[in-house]
C-alpha positions, 0 to 999 in steps of 0.5 A: 457502497456500490461496486462502481464507487469502490472501483472508482475510489481504488482508481483514484487512490492508485492515481494519487500513489502514481503521482507520488512516485512520479514526484519522487522520480522527477525530483530524485532521478536516481532509482534505488539499487533494486531499480524500483520505487514502491509506495503503499496505499491504505483505503478504508471503506466502511468496515474494510481496510485494503493495503495495496503496494504500487511499484514502479518497476521500469520507466512508465511501468507500474504494478499494483499488488494487493497486500492485505484486505482486513475487515474491522470487527463489529463486536468483541466476538469478531475481534477475538476471532480476527485480531490475530489476522489484523496484528499479523498483517500489520506487523508484516506491513511494518516489517516491509516498510522498515525493509523498504526504508533501510534499503532506500538510498534516498533517505539514508 
């Protein structure tokens, strides 16, 4: 894939995430106690996976923070080299998601 195509896909993904946050913010006008709403975006592109956190930190102010960029193994040898990184990253993602949901006032 070309760089412009990947950049275009990133923009589309962030716009979709922004619309999700906006939908929550308009339906539930009270922000969580920490004052922000976060959503995680996962983009698969060829042999790569990227996880980005989009955070509404203030009224109309969004911040996109890269969480992880992982490459899918193409062979068993690559799997053995990179599997620890994959599992560690996915475990950290799970922990962050669990912390976000436990701190949320919307669903508790």
